[in-house]
C-alpha positions as CSV (number, residue, x, y, z in Angstrom):
1,M,0.0,0.0,0.0
2,S,1.4,3.4,-1.0
3,F,1.5,6.4,1.3
4,D,-1.4,8.0,-0.5
5,Q,-3.5,5.0,0.1
6,L,-3.0,5.0,3.9
7,P,-5.8,6.5,6.2
8,Y,-5.4,10.2,6.8
9,E,-4.7,9.8,10.5
10,I,-1.8,7.4,9.8
11,Q,-0.4,9.8,7.1
12,F,-0.5,12.7,9.5
13,Q,1.2,10.8,12.3
14,Y,3.8,9.4,10.0
15,L,4.8,12.9,8.8
16,L,4.6,14.2,12.3
17,E,7.3,11.8,13.5
18,A,9.4,11.9,10.3
19,P,12.6,14.1,10.0
20,V,11.8,17.4,8.4
21,R,13.8,16.7,5.3
22,A,11.7,13.5,4.7
23,V,8.5,15.5,5.3
24,L,9.5,18.1,2.7
25,N,10.4,15.3,0.3
26,Y,7.0,13.7,0.8
27,C,5.2,17.0,0.4
28,E,6.8,17.3,-3.1
29,T,6.2,13.8,-4.2
30,S,2.9,12.7,-2.6
31,T,-0.4,14.3,-3.3
32,A,-1.8,13.3,0.1
33,A,1.3,14.5,2.0
34,N,1.2,17.8,0.1
35,L,-2.4,18.4,1.3
36,I,-1.3,17.7,4.9
37,C,1.7,20.1,4.5
38,Q,-0.7,22.9,3.4
39,T,-2.5,22.8,6.8
40,D,-1.6,25.1,9.7
41,Q,-2.6,22.2,12.1
42,F,0.3,20.1,10.8
43,W,3.1,22.6,11.3
44,N,1.8,23.7,14.7
45,A,1.7,20.0,15.7
46,K,5.2,19.4,14.1
47,A,6.7,22.2,16.2
48,L,5.4,20.7,19.4
49,Q,6.4,17.2,18.4
50,D,10.0,18.1,17.4
51,Y,10.8,20.9,19.9
52,G,8.0,21.2,22.4
53,I,7.7,24.9,21.4
54,P,4.5,26.5,20.2
55,L,4.8,28.5,17.0
56,S,3.0,31.4,18.8
57,V,6.5,32.4,20.1
58,F,6.9,34.0,16.6
59,S,4.7,36.9,15.6
60,E,5.1,36.8,11.8
61,G,4.7,34.3,9.0
62,T,2.5,31.3,8.2
63,P,2.8,28.3,10.5
64,K,5.0,26.6,7.9
65,E,7.3,29.7,7.8
66,R,7.3,29.9,11.5
67,Y,8.3,26.2,11.8
68,A,11.2,27.0,9.4
69,M,12.2,29.9,11.6
70,L,12.1,27.6,14.7
71,V,14.4,25.1,13.0
72,Y,16.9,27.8,12.1
73,Q,16.8,29.3,15.6
74,M,17.3,26.0,17.4
75,D,20.0,24.7,15.0
76,N,22.0,27.9,14.2
77,N,21.0,30.8,16.4
78,I,20.1,29.4,19.9
79,G,21.8,32.3,21.8
80,Q,19.7,35.0,20.1
81,F,16.6,32.7,20.4
82,L,17.1,32.6,24.2
83,F,17.3,36.4,24.2
84,D,14.1,36.7,22.2
85,L,12.3,34.3,24.5
86,M,13.4,36.3,27.5
87,H,12.3,39.6,26.0
88,D,8.9,38.2,25.1
89,G,8.4,36.7,28.5
90,H,8.4,33.1,27.5
91,F,10.1,32.0,30.8
92,D,8.5,28.5,30.8
93,I,10.0,27.7,27.5
94,L,13.3,29.5,28.4
95,A,13.6,27.5,31.6
96,R,13.0,24.2,29.8
97,L,15.6,25.0,27.1
98,I,18.1,26.1,29.6
99,S,17.7,22.9,31.6
100,E,17.8,20.7,28.5
101,M,20.9,22.4,27.2
102,G,22.7,21.7,30.5
103,L,23.0,25.4,31.4
104,L,21.9,24.7,34.9
105,A,24.8,22.3,35.5
106,I,27.3,24.6,37.1
107,P,30.2,24.4,36.3
108,R,29.6,23.2,32.8
109,G,33.1,23.6,31.4
110,H,31.7,25.4,28.4
111,R,32.6,29.0,28.6
112,A,30.3,30.1,25.8
113,F,27.3,28.9,27.9
114,D,28.6,30.8,31.0
115,V,28.8,34.0,28.9
116,L,25.4,33.4,27.5
117,I,23.7,33.2,30.9
118,A,25.6,36.3,32.2
119,E,24.6,38.2,29.0
120,L,20.9,37.3,29.5
121,L,21.0,38.7,33.0
122,D,23.1,41.8,32.0
123,E,20.7,42.6,29.2
124,A,17.7,42.4,31.4
125,A,19.3,44.5,34.2
126,D,20.7,47.1,31.8
127,T,17.3,47.8,30.3
128,G,15.7,48.1,33.7
129,R,13.4,45.1,33.1
130,Y,12.7,43.9,36.6
131,D,10.2,41.3,35.2
132,L,13.0,39.8,33.1
133,V,15.6,39.8,35.8
134,K,13.0,38.2,38.2
135,G,12.1,35.6,35.6
136,L,15.8,34.7,35.1
137,M,16.5,34.6,38.8
138,D,13.4,32.3,39.4
139,I,15.1,29.9,37.0
140,Y,18.6,30.2,38.4
141,A,18.1,31.1,42.1
142,P,18.0,27.4,43.3
143,V,21.2,26.7,41.5
144,F,22.8,29.9,42.6
145,N,21.9,29.3,46.2
146,T,23.4,25.8,46.2
147,Y,26.7,26.9,44.7
148,L,26.9,30.2,46.7
149,R,28.2,28.0,49.5
150,T,30.7,26.0,47.5
151,K,31.6,28.1,44.5
152,P,30.8,31.7,45.5
153,Q,33.2,33.3,43.0
154,L,31.4,31.5,40.1
155,I,28.0,32.8,41.1
156,Y,29.4,36.3,41.7
157,D,30.9,36.3,38.2
158,F,27.4,35.7,36.8
159,V,25.6,38.6,38.5
160,R,28.4,41.2,38.9
161,T,28.0,43.2,35.7
162,A,24.2,43.0,35.9
163,F,24.4,44.3,39.5
164,F,26.8,47.2,38.6
165,D,24.6,48.2,35.6
166,A,21.5,48.3,37.8
167,V,23.3,50.5,40.4
168,L,24.6,52.8,37.6
169,A,21.1,53.2,36.2
170,G,19.4,53.5,39.6
171,Y,17.2,50.5,39.3
172,T,16.7,49.9,43.0
173,T,14.3,46.9,42.7
174,I,16.8,45.1,40.5
175,V,19.7,46.0,42.8
176,D,17.7,44.5,45.8
177,L,17.1,41.3,43.8
178,L,20.7,40.8,42.9
179,K,22.3,42.0,46.1
180,P,22.3,38.6,47.9
181,Y,24.6,37.3,45.2
182,Y,27.0,40.3,45.2
183,D,30.2,40.3,47.3
184,P,32.4,43.3,46.9
185,S,35.3,41.5,48.7
186,R,35.7,39.3,45.6
187,D,36.5,42.3,43.4
188,T,40.0,43.7,43.0
189,S,40.5,47.3,44.1
190,D,41.1,48.3,40.4
191,V,37.8,47.0,39.3
192,L,35.9,48.6,42.1
193,D,37.7,51.9,41.6
194,S,36.7,51.9,38.0
195,W,33.1,51.4,38.7
196,I,33.0,53.8,41.7
197,G,34.5,56.4,39.5
198,K,31.6,56.1,37.1
199,W,29.1,56.4,39.9
200,Q,30.8,59.3,41.5
201,Q,30.9,61.2,38.2
202,Q,27.1,61.1,38.2
203,N,27.2,62.7,41.7
204,N,24.0,60.9,42.6
205,P,23.8,60.2,46.3
206,V,21.0,57.7,45.9
207,K,23.1,55.4,43.6
208,L,26.1,55.8,45.8
209,Q,23.9,54.8,48.8
210,L,22.9,51.7,46.8
211,L,26.6,50.7,46.6
212,F,27.2,51.4,50.2
213,D,24.2,49.3,51.2
214,A,25.7,46.5,49.2
215,G,28.9,46.6,51.1
216,V,31.1,48.7,48.8
217,R,33.3,51.1,50.7
218,F,35.0,54.1,49.2
């Protein structure tokens, strides 16, 4: 029995579980498969089947085009995709991908991942997005709290720039959120002098008080 002679439900399920290259080939060579590939239902289901990610994370394009974008992001542009998920508030998906990618296993021994996590936090803090910082910290706090006792320098390295940027911009709620993970004693005097200089140039007593409250002495 050929593919086109199979019941629709079996055709649909077969394409759903097939690699995308095989799906595209079937869509070009089979009349029945082509009809399935024309439906939005199939590509929405395919995204969930292959990646567990709804196509609603993208705002433009047809479901088929969105699926193609998802494949590209996951295979070639995962760092930017994580940023996009964070900015759009998809923290449930972000948390799952971070876990599946092993980004919660500190230390990972993969410096690119370390940088990626720190950059996510830096971006959220630098733009004053408390909701984004809170969302990220909800994901990472359990891990941070565990390693704060055994590898405090590692955790400090993650939050340091985000904390400094929040102080510089005067985002007090973000400063309060990150303060438990900041330890000025782990910075060299040169680093602290550089940042203190920036804050003092602003001549803003509120921001300097934020530093003082965090334990920085100058």
